[in-house]
C-alpha positions in Angstrom: 1.8 155.4 47.6 4.2 153.4 45.3 3.1 155.4 42.3 3.7 158.6 44.2 7.2 157.5 45.3 8.0 156.5 41.7 6.8 160.0 40.5 8.9 161.8 43.1 12.0 159.6 42.2 11.6 160.4 38.5 11.2 164.1 39.2 14.3 164.2 41.5 16.4 162.4 38.8 15.2 164.7 36.1 16.0 167.8 38.1 19.5 166.7 39.1 21.2 167.9 35.8 19.4 171.2 35.9 20.4 171.7 39.5 23.9 170.8 38.6 23.9 173.6 36.0 22.6 176.0 38.7 25.5 175.0 41.0 27.9 175.6 38.1 26.7 179.2 37.8 27.6 179.6 41.5 31.0 178.2 40.8 31.4 180.6 37.8 30.5 183.6 40.0 33.1 182.5 42.6 35.8 182.3 39.9 34.8 185.7 38.4 35.1 187.2 41.9 38.4 185.5 42.6 40.1 186.3 39.4 38.7 189.8 39.3 40.0 190.4 42.8 36.5 191.1 43.9 35.7 188.3 46.3 36.9 190.0 49.4 35.4 193.3 48.4 32.0 191.5 48.0 32.3 189.7 51.3 31.4 192.7 53.5 28.2 193.4 51.6 27.4 189.7 50.9 24.8 189.7 53.7 22.9 192.5 51.9 23.1 190.5 48.6 21.9 187.4 50.5 18.8 189.3 51.7 18.0 190.1 48.1 18.2 186.5 46.8 16.7 184.9 49.9 13.4 186.7 49.8 13.2 186.2 46.0 13.8 182.5 46.6 10.9 182.5 49.1 8.6 184.2 46.6 9.3 181.7 43.8 9.1 178.8 46.2 5.7 179.9 47.6 4.5 180.5 44.0 5.5 177.0 42.7 4.5 175.1 45.8 1.0 176.7 45.9 0.6 176.2 42.2 1.5 172.5 42.2 -0.7 171.8 45.2 -3.7 173.5 43.5 -3.1 171.7 40.2 -3.2 168.2 41.7 -5.6 168.7 44.7 -8.8 170.3 45.6 -8.7 174.1 45.9 -8.8 174.4 49.6 -7.7 178.0 50.4 -6.6 177.4 54.0 -4.5 174.4 53.1 -3.0 176.1 50.1 -1.9 179.0 52.4 -0.3 176.6 54.9 1.5 174.5 52.3 2.6 177.6 50.4 3.9 179.3 53.5 5.6 176.4 55.2 7.0 175.0 51.9 8.6 178.4 51.1 9.7 179.8 54.5 10.7 176.5 56.0 12.4 174.8 53.1 14.0 178.0 51.8 15.6 178.4 55.2 17.0 174.9 55.0 18.3 175.6 51.5 19.7 179.1 51.8 20.9 179.0 55.5 21.1 175.6 57.2 22.8 173.5 54.6 25.3 176.2 53.6 26.1 176.7 57.3 26.9 173.0 57.7 29.1 173.4 54.6 30.9 176.4 56.1 31.6 174.5 59.3 32.8 171.3 57.5 35.0 173.4 55.2 36.4 175.3 58.1 35.5 178.7 56.8 36.5 181.3 59.4 33.3 183.3 59.6 30.8 180.5 59.5 27.4 181.6 60.8 23.8 180.8 60.4 21.4 183.5 59.2 17.7 182.7 59.6 15.8 185.1 57.4 12.4 184.9 59.0 14.0 185.7 62.4 16.5 188.3 61.4 14.4 190.0 58.7 10.7 188.9 59.2 9.3 191.7 57.1 11.3 191.1 53.9 10.8 187.3 54.1 7.1 187.0 55.0 5.8 189.5 52.4 7.3 187.6 49.5 5.9 184.3 50.8 2.4 185.9 51.0 2.7 187.4 47.5 3.8 184.1 46.1 0.9 182.3 47.6 -1.6 184.9 46.3 -0.2 184.8 42.7 0.0 181.0 42.8 -3.6 180.8 43.8 -4.8 183.5 41.4 -2.8 182.7 38.3 -0.8 179.5 38.7 2.7 179.1 37.2 5.2 176.3 37.4 7.9 175.9 34.7 9.4 179.4 34.6 9.2 180.1 38.4 10.8 176.7 39.0 13.7 177.6 36.8 14.0 180.9 38.6 13.7 179.1 41.9 16.7 176.9 41.2 19.0 179.8 40.1 18.0 182.2 42.8 18.3 179.5 45.5 21.8 178.7 44.2 22.8 182.4 44.5 21.2 182.8 47.9 23.2 179.8 49.2 26.3 181.1 47.5 26.2 184.5 49.2 25.5 182.9 52.6 28.8 181.0 52.1 30.6 184.1 50.9 29.7 185.7 54.2 31.8 183.0 55.9 34.9 183.3 53.7 38.0 184.9 55.3 41.1 186.3 53.6 42.0 183.1 51.7 40.2 180.3 50.0 41.7 177.0 48.9 40.9 174.8 45.9 39.5 172.1 48.2 37.2 174.7 49.8 36.0 175.8 46.3 35.2 172.2 45.4 33.4 171.7 48.7 31.3 174.9 48.1 30.3 173.5 44.7 29.1 170.3 46.3 27.2 172.0 49.0 25.6 174.4 46.5 24.3 171.4 44.6 22.9 169.7 47.7 21.5 173.0 49.1 19.4 173.4 45.9 18.6 169.9 44.7 17.3 168.4 47.9 15.3 171.3 49.4 14.1 172.9 46.2 12.8 169.6 44.8 11.2 168.9 48.2 9.5 172.3 48.1 8.4 172.3 44.5 7.6 168.6 44.0 7.6 166.3 47.1 5.9 168.5 49.7 2.8 169.6 47.6 2.4 166.1 46.1 2.1 164.6 49.6 -1.2 166.3 49.9 -2.7 165.1 46.7 -5.4 162.4 47.0 -4.7 160.5 43.7 
């Protein structure tokens, strides 16, 4: 157990700078939208954009979680399916919806709301999870999907927040959005890709 905790701690620390870079891309997108006078034109369609990135996040999460479980554990199909599904749907919901929602409330954004993908859009969230599990079991990938996972998760969280923005946004709110983007990606994505599947390894 001590070795497992040490491994998880090392991986979390290694992933922090990369996750920080992902959060910076979200900040850059916000600045482009603000200075291009596009932010409030994007807001009405941000839910549609969210439901592009959120299912993509679920797909990558299922792929990486399933792959990592199979790499370090016995290839039990039923357990791989359970881990891949819960690790993607459950943790992606925390990352893309729940943490951003808390950020919206704390930052006092006027249109704060929580959008649970597998409830609102079960078809376009469950199919990517199943595909990710199948590909993870059949082929197995980790590095490239994990990188994609981080960026897509950042953008899904970002457009969840953009749904909540009203007619004005302050500098303090922008800084707060950056912090919550980092937390929404670093904690859940590392949990999904690293901690969760490693909990089931025997050695």
